[in-house]
C-alpha positions in Angstrom: 80.6 111.4 104.2 83.7 113.1 105.8 85.5 115.5 103.6 88.1 118.2 103.8 90.3 120.3 101.5 93.9 119.0 101.1 95.2 122.6 100.5 93.6 124.6 103.3 92.5 121.6 105.5 89.0 123.1 106.0 86.2 120.7 106.3 84.0 120.5 103.2 80.3 120.2 103.5 78.0 118.5 101.0 75.4 120.9 99.4 71.8 120.2 98.6 72.9 119.5 95.0 75.5 116.9 96.1 79.2 117.0 97.0 80.9 120.3 96.1 83.6 119.9 93.5 85.7 122.7 94.9 86.6 123.9 98.4 84.2 126.7 99.5 87.0 128.3 101.5 89.9 128.4 99.0 88.5 127.2 95.7 90.9 124.2 95.5 89.6 121.2 93.5 91.6 118.9 95.8 88.7 118.0 98.2 89.2 114.5 99.8 86.1 112.5 100.6 85.6 109.1 102.2 83.2 107.6 104.8 86.1 106.4 106.9 88.4 109.4 106.5 88.3 110.4 110.1 89.1 106.9 111.5 91.7 105.3 109.3 95.3 105.6 110.6 97.7 103.3 108.6 99.4 105.2 105.8 101.9 104.5 103.0 103.9 107.5 101.9 105.8 107.4 98.6 107.9 110.2 97.2 107.0 110.9 93.5 109.8 110.0 91.0 112.2 110.7 93.9 115.6 111.0 92.1 114.1 112.9 89.1 112.1 115.3 91.3 115.2 116.2 93.3 117.2 116.9 90.1 114.3 119.1 88.7 114.2 120.9 92.0 117.9 121.7 91.8 117.8 122.6 88.1 114.6 124.4 87.2 115.5 124.4 83.5 114.5 120.6 83.6 111.0 121.3 85.0 109.1 120.7 81.7 111.5 118.3 80.1 111.6 114.5 80.1 114.3 113.4 82.5 116.0 110.1 83.0 118.2 109.2 85.9 120.7 106.5 84.9 124.1 105.5 83.5 125.5 105.5 79.9 124.0 103.9 76.9 125.0 100.4 78.2 123.4 101.2 81.6 119.9 101.0 82.8 117.2 103.6 83.9 117.3 104.1 87.7 114.1 106.2 87.5 112.5 108.8 85.3 110.1 111.7 85.6 106.4 111.4 84.8 106.9 113.2 81.5 109.4 110.5 80.4 107.0 107.8 81.5 104.4 109.1 79.0 106.9 107.9 76.3 107.0 104.4 77.8 110.3 104.8 79.8 110.4 102.7 82.9 112.8 101.9 85.8 115.3 99.1 85.1 114.8 99.6 81.3 118.1 99.4 79.3 119.2 103.0 78.6 119.5 102.5 74.8 115.8 101.4 74.8 114.7 104.3 76.9 116.5 106.8 74.5 114.9 105.1 71.5 111.5 105.7 73.1 112.3 109.3 74.3 115.3 110.6 72.3 114.9 114.1 73.6 115.2 113.1 77.2 117.9 114.7 79.4 120.0 112.0 81.1 121.5 112.7 84.6 123.8 110.4 86.5 122.5 109.4 89.9 123.8 111.3 92.9 123.1 108.9 95.8 124.7 111.1 98.5 122.3 113.9 97.6 119.3 111.5 97.4 120.1 110.0 100.8 120.3 113.4 102.4 116.9 114.4 101.1 115.6 111.0 102.1 116.8 111.7 105.7 115.0 115.0 105.6 111.7 113.3 104.6 112.2 110.6 107.2 112.7 113.3 109.9 109.5 114.9 108.9 107.7 111.6 109.1 109.1 110.9 112.6 107.7 114.3 113.7 104.2 112.8 113.0 104.6 109.5 114.8 107.5 107.3 116.1 105.8 104.4 114.3 107.6 104.8 110.9 108.6 101.7 109.0 111.0 102.6 106.1 110.8 100.5 103.0 113.4 102.3 101.0 115.1 105.7 100.8 111.9 107.3 99.5 108.9 105.4 101.0 107.6 104.2 104.4 104.6 103.0 106.3 103.3 105.1 109.1 100.9 104.2 112.0 99.2 107.3 113.3 96.9 105.5 115.8 96.5 107.6 118.9 98.1 110.8 117.5 94.8 112.7 117.0 95.1 114.4 120.4 98.7 115.2 119.9 98.2 116.9 116.5 94.7 118.3 117.2 93.4 116.8 113.9 92.7 113.4 112.3 95.4 111.3 110.8 94.1 112.1 107.3 94.5 115.9 107.9 98.0 115.4 109.5 99.1 113.5 106.4 97.7 116.2 104.0 99.5 118.8 106.0 102.7 116.7 105.9 102.5 116.5 102.1 102.1 120.3 101.9 105.1 120.9 104.3 107.4 118.5 102.4 106.6 120.3 99.1 107.2 123.7 100.6 110.2 123.0 102.8 112.0 120.2 100.9 110.9 120.9 97.3 109.6 117.5 96.4 106.2 115.9 96.2 104.7 112.8 97.8 101.7 110.5 97.3 99.8 109.1 100.2 97.7 106.0 100.7 95.5 105.7 103.8 93.7 102.6 104.9 93.1 100.1 107.7 96.3 98.1 107.0 99.6 98.1 105.2 98.6 96.1 102.1 95.7 98.4 101.3 97.6 101.6 102.2 100.4 100.6 99.7 97.8 100.0 97.0 96.1 103.3 97.7 99.3 105.3 97.4 99.7 104.2 93.8 96.2 105.2 92.7 96.5 108.9 92.4 100.2 109.8 91.5 101.7 112.3 91.5 100.7 114.5 94.5 98.0 112.0 95.3 96.0 111.1 98.3 93.8 108.0 98.0 91.8 106.1 100.6 90.6 102.5 100.7 88.4 101.4 103.6 88.3 97.8 104.9 84.7 97.2 104.0 85.1 98.3 100.4 88.4 96.3 99.9 86.9 93.0 98.6 84.9 94.7 95.9 87.8 97.0 95.0 90.2 94.1 94.7 87.9 91.5 93.0 88.2 92.6 89.3 92.0 93.1 89.5 94.5 90.4 88.3 96.2 88.3 90.9 99.5 90.0 90.0 98.1 93.1 91.8 99.0 91.3 95.1 102.5 92.0 96.2 104.9 89.1 95.8 102.9 87.6 92.9 105.2 88.0 89.9 104.8 86.8 86.3 105.7 83.2 87.0 103.4 82.7 90.0 100.6 84.6 88.2 100.9 82.2 85.3 100.8 79.2 87.7 97.8 80.6 89.5 96.0 81.3 86.1 96.7 77.7 85.1 94.9 76.6 88.3 92.0 78.9 87.5 92.9 81.9 89.5 93.3 84.8 87.1 91.5 87.5 89.1 91.6 88.3 92.8 87.9 87.6 92.8 88.7 84.0 91.9 90.9 83.8 95.0 88.0 85.3 97.0 85.7 82.5 95.9 88.2 79.8 96.7 88.3 77.8 99.9 91.1 78.8 102.3 92.1 75.2 103.0 92.1 74.3 99.3 94.5 77.2 98.7 96.7 76.1 101.6 96.7 72.5 100.3 97.8 73.8 96.8 100.4 76.4 97.8 101.1 76.0 101.6 101.6 79.2 103.6 101.5 81.2 100.4 97.9 80.0 99.8 96.8 81.3 103.1 98.5 84.6 102.4 96.7 84.9 99.1 93.3 84.0 100.6 93.7 86.8 103.2 95.1 89.5 101.0 92.4 88.8 98.4 90.0 90.0 101.0 92.1 92.9 102.1 93.1 91.3 105.3 96.6 92.1 106.5 97.6 91.7 110.1 101.2 93.0 109.8 102.1 95.7 112.2 104.1 98.9 111.2 107.6 98.0 112.4 109.6 101.1 113.3 112.8 99.1 113.7 112.8 97.8 110.2 115.3 100.3 108.9 118.0 99.1 111.3 117.6 95.4 110.5 118.8 94.8 107.0 119.5 96.0 103.5 118.5 93.6 100.7 117.5 93.2 97.1 115.7 90.4 95.3 114.2 89.7 91.9 111.6 87.3 90.4 112.6 85.6 87.1 110.3 85.6 84.0 111.1 81.9 83.7 112.3 79.5 86.4 116.0 78.9 86.5 118.0 75.9 87.8 121.5 76.5 86.3 124.2 78.0 88.5 125.7 80.4 86.0 122.6 82.6 85.4 121.7 82.5 89.1 125.3 83.6 89.9 125.1 86.5 87.5 121.8 87.7 88.9 123.2 87.3 92.4 126.1 89.6 91.5 123.8 92.3 90.1 121.7 92.2 93.3 124.8 92.3 95.5 126.0 95.4 93.8 122.7 97.1 94.5 122.9 96.1 98.2 126.5 97.3 98.4 125.6 100.6 96.9 122.8 101.1 99.3 125.0 100.3 102.3 127.6 102.7 101.1 125.1 105.5 100.4 123.6 105.0 103.9 127.1 104.6 105.5 126.2 101.2 106.9 128.0 97.8 107.1 126.7 94.5 108.2 128.0 91.2 109.6 125.5 88.7 108.4 124.8 87.8 104.8 121.5 86.1 103.9 120.7 84.3 100.6 117.0 83.9 99.7 115.7 81.5 97.1 112.1 80.7 96.2 111.5 77.5 94.2 108.9 77.0 91.5 106.5 75.5 94.0 106.6 78.7 96.1 108.7 77.2 98.9 111.3 79.7 100.3 114.8 78.8 101.4 116.9 81.2 103.4 120.6 80.6 104.2 122.7 82.9 106.4 126.3 83.3 107.3 128.1 85.5 109.9 131.2 87.4 108.9 134.3 88.0 111.0 133.7 91.7 110.7 131.0 94.0 109.3 131.2 94.8 105.5 129.7 96.9 102.9 131.9 95.6 100.1 130.1 93.9 97.2 133.0 91.5 96.7 132.8 90.1 100.2 129.0 90.0 100.3 128.9 88.2 96.9 131.6 85.7 97.9 129.5 84.5 100.9 126.3 84.5 98.8 127.8 82.6 95.9 129.2 79.9 98.3 125.8 79.4 99.8 124.2 79.3 96.4 126.5 76.5 95.2 125.1 74.3 98.0 121.5 74.9 96.9 121.8 74.5 93.1 120.8 71.1 91.6 117.6 69.8 90.2 115.4 72.5 91.8 114.2 75.3 89.6 114.0 78.7 91.2 111.7 81.6 90.5 113.3 84.2 92.9 116.7 85.0 94.3 117.7 87.6 96.8 120.7 88.7 98.9 120.7 90.7 102.1 123.0 92.1 104.8 121.9 92.4 108.4 123.2 93.2 111.9 124.1 96.6 110.7 126.5 99.2 112.2 127.4 102.7 111.1 130.4 102.9 108.8 132.2 106.1 107.6 133.2 104.4 104.3 136.3 102.7 105.7 135.0 99.1 105.7 135.8 97.2 108.9 136.6 94.2 106.7 139.2 96.1 104.8 141.8 94.8 107.2 141.0 91.3 106.1 141.3 91.9 102.4 143.0 95.3 101.9 143.8 94.8 98.2 140.2 93.8 97.4 138.9 96.7 99.4 141.1 99.3 97.7 140.2 97.9 94.3 136.4 98.1 95.0 136.7 101.7 96.4 138.6 102.7 93.3 135.9 101.2 91.1 133.3 103.1 93.1 135.1 106.4 92.5 135.3 105.7 88.7 131.7 104.9 88.5 130.7 108.0 90.5 132.6 110.1 88.0 131.9 108.4 84.7 128.8 106.2 85.4 128.2 102.6 86.3 129.1 101.4 82.8 132.6 102.8 83.1 133.8 99.7 84.9 132.1 96.3 84.4 133.3 93.3 86.3 133.9 90.1 84.3 131.1 88.3 86.0 128.6 90.8 84.8 129.4 90.1 81.1 127.5 87.3 79.5 129.5 84.3 78.2 129.5 83.9 74.5 
């Protein structure tokens, strides 16, 4: 059994009485043990309560208080600290509900420019470990450290432990790390020991680890698909493990094969270092399947605003808009359109997405909708498509400034308001 201390990085030896609970060198209880610790190289790094941790870093008086990052009472929770989570507060929860659960919480409006800058600092630290970094969002990424042991003079596991210490000391935030043989298992591992966690899942132990967990534990399996799988007799991942691969493919197509493989911890996806330059997107899975245009349109607008905000925060614009729909039978449709000029404006992105959506709505019921922008270029905030729709661009930029000052709920577009 390989073991080392996460604080001093010294190897930890097992005693005659069994594994020592503390590091013999520094006394730390954070001793990491796993049979495959010295050979695994695929990691998922996730910053802990990213926005909230940054705000607590910058205002030490908030350190021991429940903190919510979000808009006004009509807004939603962007994220919250771990103290607030003990009260039941969660991301995307309506603000009024969050404050009912945790009335003494401090609420801070998001400062995306600050968060993006910290995200870039963390990304730079990741790239110092390996060029094989695949960002998933502003605060998380996959890393492939295969072949870096000679460069760093230590195993990938120790490199990652040192990285976590350096980020905490130099940037002032904490991260949790998952280490495994592939991306699927690494992502699961990073959620097992938050915050300041480091968990390891080996390939051989994966089937037994996954078997007792519900099928919703697999990424991409939302409430609707989990209910359908349960109806077909697949409530636990172990049920999928016992199923025949061809039977699952006959029932669910390519999704069936994906489920069969992931249920066994098999994931052949490579860490893609170019991912962050390809697209910015957002999607959501409905609690119940939807076929009517109006609710699909409203959700599309909400997703478009998120995509636009991310583009603006990252100073990017894109020239291709892609609509994604997944029907109740798990079949995915993607439709894309090229623009005359790159844009980061929600209005222009939504106009193209809505037009494509009109062509798809009919008798089909959809369980998922998403919108994305690709073919990205750098933008200093002066949208290249402003020249095509100067009035609309000025109006949107004005709304952005009002929301930055007074919160997202300060200006609500008509489409976002439910019809009576």
